[in-house]
N, C-alpha and C positions, 0 to 999 in steps of 0.2 A: 504494500499500498505507499509505501516510503515515494514513489516512484510519480505517484499523482497530487503529490504535496504542491508539484508545481501550478496543478492549475487553479490550484486557489488561491493565489499572485495573479493570473494569466486569465484565470473562466470572466472575469464582472465584464475586464475590455473585449474576449470574445463576446460577449452575451453584448455589450453596447452594436460592436459591428453587427452582428448577426441581425438585430433590431435595425440600426440603421440599414442595411441590405431588404429587408421587408419592408421597410418604408419604401425605398426607393421602386422599387420592385413592385409594390402592388401600385404607386400612382403610376409606371408606365406600364400599366396590367393593358392597356385597350392593343398592346401590339398580339393580344390574342393567346400571350403565354398564361398558361393557368394556375390558379392558385396552390396547387394540388403540385407542380413543379418546383416552385419554391421553397415552400414545404420541405421535402424530397432533398432540395440544396441543403437548408438548414441541418436536417437529420442526417444526411449524408457527412455534413461538415462536422457535426457533432462525434458522430465512430469518429471519422480522420481524425479529430483533435487528440483523441480516447488512445487510436492505434500508435500517433506521431509520439507523444507524449511517451508511452512506454518503451518506444524504442529510442528515440532519444537519449530514454535514461540507459538503457543498457548499451547503447554506443558510446556513451563519454566514459573515455576510460580512468577519470580519476586523475592525470595529470593536475597539482593545482590546489587537490582535496576534494574532499564531499561534495561540496556546492557545485562544482561543474555537474554534477549528474544531474542536479536541478536545473542547472542554467539550461541544459542541453535538451533537458524534457519538456521546458518552458520554450524553447526555440523549436521544438519540432512541434509543439503543438500549436505555436501561431503559425508554421508554414503549413501544415497540415490543413486548418480553418480556412488559412488565405486561399490555398490551392481552390478547393472547390466552391469558395463564395466568386473568386476570379472565372470559374466555369461558369458559374451561375450570369453573372454578369456579361460574358462575351457571348452567352447564348442570349439571352435579353437583347445586347446590340445588335447581334447578327438579326433576330427578328424585326427589330426596329428599321433594318434597311432593308429587310425586305417586303417589308410592308410600305415605306417608302418608296420602293420601286415598281410595285404593284401598283400602287396610289397615280404614278406616274404615268403608267402605261395606260391605264383609263382614260387620264384626260387626256 
């Protein structure tokens, strides 16, 4: 359980980032992307956060003291979360671009 202590430190910030993603994505919901997709992105980002925390904790070699295991775990959590959120944002931007192209063809 010590490997997940890093989530206590970075967890609140990840919750804020997830909330901001949800607000942005739902504001852009006119692109035809369902709310289920965004909920799935947030769920997968939470799972990626947990997995990357464990991987980061185990990957740290411990040079410089035991604190580096927690630092690596927090960095892993941050990277895992943001990669999935970035995928969700790219999907939204691509959907918006497809929507603009379709509207231009109609006019």
